[in-house]
Structures are given as C-alpha cells and as structure tokens.
Biotite code that builds the C-alpha atoms (Angstrom):
import biotite.structure as struc

atoms = struc.array([
    struc.Atom([-0.056, 0.123, -0.211], chain_id="A", res_id=1, res_name="UNK", atom_name="CA", element="C"),
    struc.Atom([1.317, 3.308, -0.746], chain_id="A", res_id=2, res_name="UNK", atom_name="CA", element="C"),
    struc.Atom([2.228, 6.028, 1.869], chain_id="A", res_id=3, res_name="UNK", atom_name="CA", element="C"),
    struc.Atom([2.514, 9.030, -0.766], chain_id="A", res_id=4, res_name="UNK", atom_name="CA", element="C"),
    struc.Atom([1.087, 9.989, -3.633], chain_id="A", res_id=5, res_name="UNK", atom_name="CA", element="C"),
    struc.Atom([4.622, 10.589, -5.161], chain_id="A", res_id=6, res_name="UNK", atom_name="CA", element="C"),
    struc.Atom([6.163, 7.486, -6.883], chain_id="A", res_id=7, res_name="UNK", atom_name="CA", element="C"),
    struc.Atom([9.872, 8.539, -5.353], chain_id="A", res_id=8, res_name="UNK", atom_name="CA", element="C"),
    struc.Atom([8.440, 8.837, -1.821], chain_id="A", res_id=9, res_name="UNK", atom_name="CA", element="C"),
    struc.Atom([7.049, 5.211, -2.023], chain_id="A", res_id=10, res_name="UNK", atom_name="CA", element="C"),
    struc.Atom([10.194, 3.884, -3.647], chain_id="A", res_id=11, res_name="UNK", atom_name="CA", element="C"),
    struc.Atom([12.233, 5.659, -0.519], chain_id="A", res_id=12, res_name="UNK", atom_name="CA", element="C"),
    struc.Atom([9.845, 4.334, 2.538], chain_id="A", res_id=13, res_name="UNK", atom_name="CA", element="C"),
    struc.Atom([9.907, 0.737, 0.790], chain_id="A", res_id=14, res_name="UNK", atom_name="CA", element="C"),
    struc.Atom([13.636, 0.977, 0.416], chain_id="A", res_id=15, res_name="UNK", atom_name="CA", element="C"),
    struc.Atom([13.663, -0.021, -2.826], chain_id="A", res_id=16, res_name="UNK", atom_name="CA", element="C"),
    struc.Atom([17.141, 1.548, -3.702], chain_id="A", res_id=17, res_name="UNK", atom_name="CA", element="C"),
    struc.Atom([17.834, 0.681, -7.288], chain_id="A", res_id=18, res_name="UNK", atom_name="CA", element="C"),
    struc.Atom([14.395, 1.232, -8.328], chain_id="A", res_id=19, res_name="UNK", atom_name="CA", element="C"),
    struc.Atom([14.985, 4.782, -6.575], chain_id="A", res_id=20, res_name="UNK", atom_name="CA", element="C"),
    struc.Atom([18.400, 5.530, -8.237], chain_id="A", res_id=21, res_name="UNK", atom_name="CA", element="C"),
    struc.Atom([16.979, 4.553, -11.882], chain_id="A", res_id=22, res_name="UNK", atom_name="CA", element="C"),
    struc.Atom([13.863, 7.082, -11.098], chain_id="A", res_id=23, res_name="UNK", atom_name="CA", element="C"),
    struc.Atom([16.181, 9.778, -9.870], chain_id="A", res_id=24, res_name="UNK", atom_name="CA", element="C"),
    struc.Atom([18.394, 9.281, -12.991], chain_id="A", res_id=25, res_name="UNK", atom_name="CA", element="C"),
    struc.Atom([15.306, 10.120, -15.211], chain_id="A", res_id=26, res_name="UNK", atom_name="CA", element="C"),
    struc.Atom([13.929, 12.903, -13.237], chain_id="A", res_id=27, res_name="UNK", atom_name="CA", element="C"),
    struc.Atom([16.614, 14.639, -10.936], chain_id="A", res_id=28, res_name="UNK", atom_name="CA", element="C"),
    struc.Atom([14.206, 17.244, -9.804], chain_id="A", res_id=29, res_name="UNK", atom_name="CA", element="C"),
    struc.Atom([12.355, 14.657, -7.356], chain_id="A", res_id=30, res_name="UNK", atom_name="CA", element="C"),
    struc.Atom([15.106, 14.476, -5.263], chain_id="A", res_id=31, res_name="UNK", atom_name="CA", element="C"),
    struc.Atom([13.592, 17.073, -2.900], chain_id="A", res_id=32, res_name="UNK", atom_name="CA", element="C"),
    struc.Atom([9.928, 17.104, -4.545], chain_id="A", res_id=33, res_name="UNK", atom_name="CA", element="C"),
    struc.Atom([7.175, 17.433, -1.802], chain_id="A", res_id=34, res_name="UNK", atom_name="CA", element="C"),
    struc.Atom([4.363, 15.007, -1.767], chain_id="A", res_id=35, res_name="UNK", atom_name="CA", element="C"),
    struc.Atom([0.701, 16.142, -0.877], chain_id="A", res_id=36, res_name="UNK", atom_name="CA", element="C"),
    struc.Atom([1.481, 16.268, 2.821], chain_id="A", res_id=37, res_name="UNK", atom_name="CA", element="C"),
    struc.Atom([4.530, 18.089, 2.263], chain_id="A", res_id=38, res_name="UNK", atom_name="CA", element="C"),
    struc.Atom([7.025, 15.125, 2.768], chain_id="A", res_id=39, res_name="UNK", atom_name="CA", element="C"),
    struc.Atom([10.499, 14.517, 0.551], chain_id="A", res_id=40, res_name="UNK", atom_name="CA", element="C"),
    struc.Atom([11.924, 11.602, -0.156], chain_id="A", res_id=41, res_name="UNK", atom_name="CA", element="C"),
    struc.Atom([14.199, 11.917, 2.707], chain_id="A", res_id=42, res_name="UNK", atom_name="CA", element="C"),
    struc.Atom([11.431, 12.042, 5.194], chain_id="A", res_id=43, res_name="UNK", atom_name="CA", element="C"),
    struc.Atom([10.037, 9.118, 3.690], chain_id="A", res_id=44, res_name="UNK", atom_name="CA", element="C"),
    struc.Atom([13.159, 7.087, 3.872], chain_id="A", res_id=45, res_name="UNK", atom_name="CA", element="C"),
    struc.Atom([13.646, 8.145, 7.869], chain_id="A", res_id=46, res_name="UNK", atom_name="CA", element="C"),
    struc.Atom([10.169, 7.072, 8.281], chain_id="A", res_id=47, res_name="UNK", atom_name="CA", element="C"),
    struc.Atom([10.559, 3.712, 6.798], chain_id="A", res_id=48, res_name="UNK", atom_name="CA", element="C"),
    struc.Atom([14.292, 3.793, 8.722], chain_id="A", res_id=49, res_name="UNK", atom_name="CA", element="C"),
    struc.Atom([15.809, 2.876, 5.474], chain_id="A", res_id=50, res_name="UNK", atom_name="CA", element="C"),
    struc.Atom([19.516, 3.526, 5.926], chain_id="A", res_id=51, res_name="UNK", atom_name="CA", element="C"),
    struc.Atom([21.069, 2.992, 2.552], chain_id="A", res_id=52, res_name="UNK", atom_name="CA", element="C"),
    struc.Atom([18.473, 4.989, 1.078], chain_id="A", res_id=53, res_name="UNK", atom_name="CA", element="C"),
    struc.Atom([18.881, 7.487, 3.162], chain_id="A", res_id=54, res_name="UNK", atom_name="CA", element="C"),
    struc.Atom([22.883, 7.681, 2.878], chain_id="A", res_id=55, res_name="UNK", atom_name="CA", element="C"),
    struc.Atom([22.149, 7.708, -0.952], chain_id="A", res_id=56, res_name="UNK", atom_name="CA", element="C"),
    struc.Atom([19.729, 10.842, -0.816], chain_id="A", res_id=57, res_name="UNK", atom_name="CA", element="C"),
    struc.Atom([21.923, 12.639, 1.500], chain_id="A", res_id=58, res_name="UNK", atom_name="CA", element="C"),
    struc.Atom([24.636, 11.939, -0.722], chain_id="A", res_id=59, res_name="UNK", atom_name="CA", element="C"),
    struc.Atom([22.581, 13.437, -3.938], chain_id="A", res_id=60, res_name="UNK", atom_name="CA", element="C"),
    struc.Atom([21.810, 16.365, -2.087], chain_id="A", res_id=61, res_name="UNK", atom_name="CA", element="C"),
    struc.Atom([18.880, 16.025, -0.609], chain_id="A", res_id=62, res_name="UNK", atom_name="CA", element="C"),
    struc.Atom([17.357, 18.945, 1.563], chain_id="A", res_id=63, res_name="UNK", atom_name="CA", element="C"),
    struc.Atom([18.406, 17.404, 5.164], chain_id="A", res_id=64, res_name="UNK", atom_name="CA", element="C"),
    struc.Atom([16.172, 20.632, 6.771], chain_id="A", res_id=65, res_name="UNK", atom_name="CA", element="C"),
    struc.Atom([13.171, 19.624, 4.755], chain_id="A", res_id=66, res_name="UNK", atom_name="CA", element="C"),
    struc.Atom([9.907, 20.704, 6.737], chain_id="A", res_id=67, res_name="UNK", atom_name="CA", element="C"),
    struc.Atom([6.509, 18.861, 5.718], chain_id="A", res_id=68, res_name="UNK", atom_name="CA", element="C"),
    struc.Atom([3.068, 20.787, 6.200], chain_id="A", res_id=69, res_name="UNK", atom_name="CA", element="C"),
    struc.Atom([3.338, 20.521, 9.764], chain_id="A", res_id=70, res_name="UNK", atom_name="CA", element="C"),
    struc.Atom([7.189, 21.240, 9.877], chain_id="A", res_id=71, res_name="UNK", atom_name="CA", element="C"),
    struc.Atom([8.390, 17.744, 10.659], chain_id="A", res_id=72, res_name="UNK", atom_name="CA", element="C"),
    struc.Atom([11.907, 17.583, 9.286], chain_id="A", res_id=73, res_name="UNK", atom_name="CA", element="C"),
    struc.Atom([13.534, 14.304, 8.659], chain_id="A", res_id=74, res_name="UNK", atom_name="CA", element="C"),
    struc.Atom([15.343, 14.339, 11.762], chain_id="A", res_id=75, res_name="UNK", atom_name="CA", element="C"),
    struc.Atom([12.331, 15.028, 13.865], chain_id="A", res_id=76, res_name="UNK", atom_name="CA", element="C"),
    struc.Atom([10.976, 11.367, 12.267], chain_id="A", res_id=77, res_name="UNK", atom_name="CA", element="C"),
    struc.Atom([14.501, 9.767, 12.652], chain_id="A", res_id=78, res_name="UNK", atom_name="CA", element="C"),
    struc.Atom([14.294, 10.639, 16.517], chain_id="A", res_id=79, res_name="UNK", atom_name="CA", element="C"),
    struc.Atom([10.666, 9.514, 16.779], chain_id="A", res_id=80, res_name="UNK", atom_name="CA", element="C"),
    struc.Atom([11.383, 6.408, 15.032], chain_id="A", res_id=81, res_name="UNK", atom_name="CA", element="C"),
    struc.Atom([14.451, 5.343, 16.411], chain_id="A", res_id=82, res_name="UNK", atom_name="CA", element="C"),
    struc.Atom([16.767, 4.854, 14.044], chain_id="A", res_id=83, res_name="UNK", atom_name="CA", element="C"),
    struc.Atom([20.575, 6.157, 15.943], chain_id="A", res_id=84, res_name="UNK", atom_name="CA", element="C"),
    struc.Atom([22.439, 5.506, 12.667], chain_id="A", res_id=85, res_name="UNK", atom_name="CA", element="C"),
    struc.Atom([20.044, 7.420, 10.498], chain_id="A", res_id=86, res_name="UNK", atom_name="CA", element="C"),
    struc.Atom([19.956, 10.015, 13.115], chain_id="A", res_id=87, res_name="UNK", atom_name="CA", element="C"),
    struc.Atom([24.152, 10.534, 13.104], chain_id="A", res_id=88, res_name="UNK", atom_name="CA", element="C"),
    struc.Atom([23.847, 10.429, 9.147], chain_id="A", res_id=89, res_name="UNK", atom_name="CA", element="C"),
    struc.Atom([21.386, 13.798, 9.440], chain_id="A", res_id=90, res_name="UNK", atom_name="CA", element="C"),
    struc.Atom([23.217, 15.363, 12.021], chain_id="A", res_id=91, res_name="UNK", atom_name="CA", element="C"),
    struc.Atom([26.748, 15.059, 10.235], chain_id="A", res_id=92, res_name="UNK", atom_name="CA", element="C"),
    struc.Atom([24.868, 16.210, 7.033], chain_id="A", res_id=93, res_name="UNK", atom_name="CA", element="C"),
    struc.Atom([23.931, 19.444, 8.849], chain_id="A", res_id=94, res_name="UNK", atom_name="CA", element="C"),
    struc.Atom([20.305, 18.609, 10.217], chain_id="A", res_id=95, res_name="UNK", atom_name="CA", element="C"),
    struc.Atom([19.333, 21.442, 12.661], chain_id="A", res_id=96, res_name="UNK", atom_name="CA", element="C"),
    struc.Atom([18.944, 19.945, 16.350], chain_id="A", res_id=97, res_name="UNK", atom_name="CA", element="C"),
    struc.Atom([16.435, 22.382, 17.697], chain_id="A", res_id=98, res_name="UNK", atom_name="CA", element="C"),
    struc.Atom([13.967, 22.689, 15.024], chain_id="A", res_id=99, res_name="UNK", atom_name="CA", element="C"),
    struc.Atom([10.293, 22.417, 16.325], chain_id="A", res_id=100, res_name="UNK", atom_name="CA", element="C"),
    struc.Atom([7.226, 21.180, 14.554], chain_id="A", res_id=101, res_name="UNK", atom_name="CA", element="C"),
    struc.Atom([3.636, 23.119, 14.304], chain_id="A", res_id=102, res_name="UNK", atom_name="CA", element="C"),
    struc.Atom([3.072, 22.108, 18.080], chain_id="A", res_id=103, res_name="UNK", atom_name="CA", element="C"),
    struc.Atom([6.444, 23.298, 19.244], chain_id="A", res_id=104, res_name="UNK", atom_name="CA", element="C"),
    struc.Atom([8.030, 19.599, 20.095], chain_id="A", res_id=105, res_name="UNK", atom_name="CA", element="C"),
    struc.Atom([11.604, 19.320, 18.734], chain_id="A", res_id=106, res_name="UNK", atom_name="CA", element="C"),
    struc.Atom([13.499, 16.198, 18.218], chain_id="A", res_id=107, res_name="UNK", atom_name="CA", element="C"),
    struc.Atom([14.684, 15.945, 21.977], chain_id="A", res_id=108, res_name="UNK", atom_name="CA", element="C"),
    struc.Atom([10.801, 15.782, 22.905], chain_id="A", res_id=109, res_name="UNK", atom_name="CA", element="C"),
    struc.Atom([10.110, 12.676, 20.536], chain_id="A", res_id=110, res_name="UNK", atom_name="CA", element="C"),
    struc.Atom([13.456, 10.886, 21.225], chain_id="A", res_id=111, res_name="UNK", atom_name="CA", element="C"),
    struc.Atom([12.579, 11.546, 25.337], chain_id="A", res_id=112, res_name="UNK", atom_name="CA", element="C"),
    struc.Atom([8.918, 10.538, 24.850], chain_id="A", res_id=113, res_name="UNK", atom_name="CA", element="C"),
    struc.Atom([9.847, 7.007, 23.308], chain_id="A", res_id=114, res_name="UNK", atom_name="CA", element="C"),
    struc.Atom([12.799, 6.182, 25.407], chain_id="A", res_id=115, res_name="UNK", atom_name="CA", element="C"),
    struc.Atom([15.416, 6.445, 22.531], chain_id="A", res_id=116, res_name="UNK", atom_name="CA", element="C"),
    struc.Atom([18.445, 6.945, 24.845], chain_id="A", res_id=117, res_name="UNK", atom_name="CA", element="C"),
    struc.Atom([21.323, 6.665, 22.134], chain_id="A", res_id=118, res_name="UNK", atom_name="CA", element="C"),
    struc.Atom([19.541, 9.025, 20.330], chain_id="A", res_id=119, res_name="UNK", atom_name="CA", element="C"),
    struc.Atom([18.870, 11.514, 22.880], chain_id="A", res_id=120, res_name="UNK", atom_name="CA", element="C"),
    struc.Atom([22.850, 11.404, 24.077], chain_id="A", res_id=121, res_name="UNK", atom_name="CA", element="C"),
    struc.Atom([23.439, 12.243, 20.074], chain_id="A", res_id=122, res_name="UNK", atom_name="CA", element="C"),
    struc.Atom([20.869, 14.887, 20.304], chain_id="A", res_id=123, res_name="UNK", atom_name="CA", element="C"),
    struc.Atom([22.574, 16.370, 23.224], chain_id="A", res_id=124, res_name="UNK", atom_name="CA", element="C"),
    struc.Atom([25.977, 15.979, 21.875], chain_id="A", res_id=125, res_name="UNK", atom_name="CA", element="C"),
    struc.Atom([24.925, 18.115, 18.438], chain_id="A", res_id=126, res_name="UNK", atom_name="CA", element="C"),
    struc.Atom([23.760, 20.863, 20.318], chain_id="A", res_id=127, res_name="UNK", atom_name="CA", element="C"),
    struc.Atom([20.012, 19.660, 21.585], chain_id="A", res_id=128, res_name="UNK", atom_name="CA", element="C"),
    struc.Atom([18.552, 22.172, 23.779], chain_id="A", res_id=129, res_name="UNK", atom_name="CA", element="C"),
    struc.Atom([16.828, 20.124, 26.931], chain_id="A", res_id=130, res_name="UNK", atom_name="CA", element="C"),
    struc.Atom([14.642, 22.819, 28.281], chain_id="A", res_id=131, res_name="UNK", atom_name="CA", element="C"),
    struc.Atom([12.783, 24.106, 25.115], chain_id="A", res_id=132, res_name="UNK", atom_name="CA", element="C"),
    struc.Atom([9.004, 24.006, 25.827], chain_id="A", res_id=133, res_name="UNK", atom_name="CA", element="C"),
    struc.Atom([6.204, 22.786, 23.497], chain_id="A", res_id=134, res_name="UNK", atom_name="CA", element="C"),
    struc.Atom([2.970, 24.718, 22.768], chain_id="A", res_id=135, res_name="UNK", atom_name="CA", element="C"),
    struc.Atom([1.663, 23.032, 26.104], chain_id="A", res_id=136, res_name="UNK", atom_name="CA", element="C"),
    struc.Atom([4.580, 23.830, 28.178], chain_id="A", res_id=137, res_name="UNK", atom_name="CA", element="C"),
    struc.Atom([6.333, 20.812, 28.378], chain_id="A", res_id=138, res_name="UNK", atom_name="CA", element="C"),
    struc.Atom([9.795, 19.926, 27.802], chain_id="A", res_id=139, res_name="UNK", atom_name="CA", element="C"),
    struc.Atom([11.438, 16.552, 26.690], chain_id="A", res_id=140, res_name="UNK", atom_name="CA", element="C"),
    struc.Atom([12.216, 16.218, 30.540], chain_id="A", res_id=141, res_name="UNK", atom_name="CA", element="C"),
    struc.Atom([8.452, 16.316, 31.376], chain_id="A", res_id=142, res_name="UNK", atom_name="CA", element="C"),
    struc.Atom([7.978, 13.498, 28.605], chain_id="A", res_id=143, res_name="UNK", atom_name="CA", element="C"),
    struc.Atom([10.352, 11.859, 30.028], chain_id="A", res_id=144, res_name="UNK", atom_name="CA", element="C"),
    struc.Atom([9.315, 11.906, 33.156], chain_id="A", res_id=145, res_name="UNK", atom_name="CA", element="C"),
    struc.Atom([5.606, 10.979, 32.351], chain_id="A", res_id=146, res_name="UNK", atom_name="CA", element="C"),
    struc.Atom([6.619, 7.774, 30.533], chain_id="A", res_id=147, res_name="UNK", atom_name="CA", element="C"),
    struc.Atom([8.859, 6.695, 33.282], chain_id="A", res_id=148, res_name="UNK", atom_name="CA", element="C"),
    struc.Atom([11.930, 6.566, 31.189], chain_id="A", res_id=149, res_name="UNK", atom_name="CA", element="C"),
    struc.Atom([14.757, 6.812, 33.903], chain_id="A", res_id=150, res_name="UNK", atom_name="CA", element="C"),
    struc.Atom([17.651, 6.623, 31.796], chain_id="A", res_id=151, res_name="UNK", atom_name="CA", element="C"),
    struc.Atom([16.529, 9.649, 29.484], chain_id="A", res_id=152, res_name="UNK", atom_name="CA", element="C"),
    struc.Atom([15.574, 11.532, 32.610], chain_id="A", res_id=153, res_name="UNK", atom_name="CA", element="C"),
    struc.Atom([19.289, 10.874, 33.848], chain_id="A", res_id=154, res_name="UNK", atom_name="CA", element="C"),
    struc.Atom([20.880, 12.128, 30.503], chain_id="A", res_id=155, res_name="UNK", atom_name="CA", element="C"),
    struc.Atom([18.712, 15.103, 30.632], chain_id="A", res_id=156, res_name="UNK", atom_name="CA", element="C"),
    struc.Atom([19.514, 15.973, 33.923], chain_id="A", res_id=157, res_name="UNK", atom_name="CA", element="C"),
    struc.Atom([23.157, 15.673, 33.239], chain_id="A", res_id=158, res_name="UNK", atom_name="CA", element="C"),
    struc.Atom([23.373, 18.553, 30.991], chain_id="A", res_id=159, res_name="UNK", atom_name="CA", element="C"),
    struc.Atom([20.541, 20.880, 31.753], chain_id="A", res_id=160, res_name="UNK", atom_name="CA", element="C"),
    struc.Atom([20.844, 22.846, 34.665], chain_id="A", res_id=161, res_name="UNK", atom_name="CA", element="C"),
    struc.Atom([16.839, 24.056, 34.291], chain_id="A", res_id=162, res_name="UNK", atom_name="CA", element="C"),
    struc.Atom([15.727, 20.461, 34.087], chain_id="A", res_id=163, res_name="UNK", atom_name="CA", element="C"),
    struc.Atom([17.891, 19.744, 37.571], chain_id="A", res_id=164, res_name="UNK", atom_name="CA", element="C"),
    struc.Atom([16.090, 22.935, 39.098], chain_id="A", res_id=165, res_name="UNK", atom_name="CA", element="C"),
    struc.Atom([12.742, 21.802, 38.030], chain_id="A", res_id=166, res_name="UNK", atom_name="CA", element="C"),
    struc.Atom([13.336, 18.289, 39.463], chain_id="A", res_id=167, res_name="UNK", atom_name="CA", element="C"),
    struc.Atom([14.379, 19.465, 42.829], chain_id="A", res_id=168, res_name="UNK", atom_name="CA", element="C"),
    struc.Atom([10.664, 21.688, 42.698], chain_id="A", res_id=169, res_name="UNK", atom_name="CA", element="C"),
    struc.Atom([8.955, 18.807, 41.565], chain_id="A", res_id=170, res_name="UNK", atom_name="CA", element="C"),
    struc.Atom([10.863, 16.320, 44.596], chain_id="A", res_id=171, res_name="UNK", atom_name="CA", element="C"),
    struc.Atom([10.100, 18.955, 47.360], chain_id="A", res_id=172, res_name="UNK", atom_name="CA", element="C"),
    struc.Atom([6.198, 19.405, 46.454], chain_id="A", res_id=173, res_name="UNK", atom_name="CA", element="C"),
])
C-alpha cells in the first residue's frame, strides 16, 4: 500500500534503492519533490528506517532540513522512529537539531517520550536544547518523566541545569 502520492517517496519508504536510483536518474528534480503532505523522499526514507536509501539521498544532495506541512523534518522523524544510525547521518549532514514542529515539539521531545536513549545522547551532543518548551509548556524532561524513562531523565539532567532545578522543585512538593 503506498504511503505517498509520489512514486519517488514510495520507493524511498519501501527501501527500493536501485529503482529509486533509476527514477532519480530520469527525474533528478524528484530528489526534493514534496508529496501532498509536504514530505520529501528523505522524510519517507527516515520514516521507513531505510539507512541505505537515506545515505544515498543525502549524498545526492537531498534537503536535510526540509519541513513537511506540519514542520516535521527528517531529523524529527528519525528521532521518533528510533534509528540512531540515520540520526547520526542527518546530524553529520547539517540537520538542525533544535527545529520544532507546528506544536513546538523538537527532536528531543520525541526521542525522550519514546525512550530513545542513544538518540537523546546524540541530539544533546549535537547541541540539542533540553529545556525547550512545546506549545503545552512541556519539555523533553516532562515527556520522559511522564513515561517513566529513567535513563532519558538521567541524560537530560546531566546536561540541563534548568531540568535539575525543575526536578528539585517537583521532588520537594
């Protein structure tokens, strides 16, 4: 079942690398062509957790910071899906760590809420800001605590003085 109205995006999501390479050889402009939801082939490769396709698209010059119609970037998707290898590739290709989607959630919000410890570490090492608040006023720490993700909480507390203060306030109540 197709995930997109664009053939190129379906090939990326399905991991059909050789067909994708042939398609882009015939239609190079499709590399960054958004589908009806504003998602590029790179968004879909990340969503499908296709490392080889992601690497190929990045090598070809895919826009690593493309935003879909809800401001999701490939990095937000990779952080949510939980592929540390793809996350590392995106970061090394210049992905913006602290970008937020239309509800103010960042890559750290998604990685923290889904207990992606290795990705939280990568994002923090890449300059992720742990105390960014989403449109509800929640930080990545709020999400990790709410889900009981102890290791993620520990990582966030290690780097964020504001998060430590918040925990002290909560624990004293």
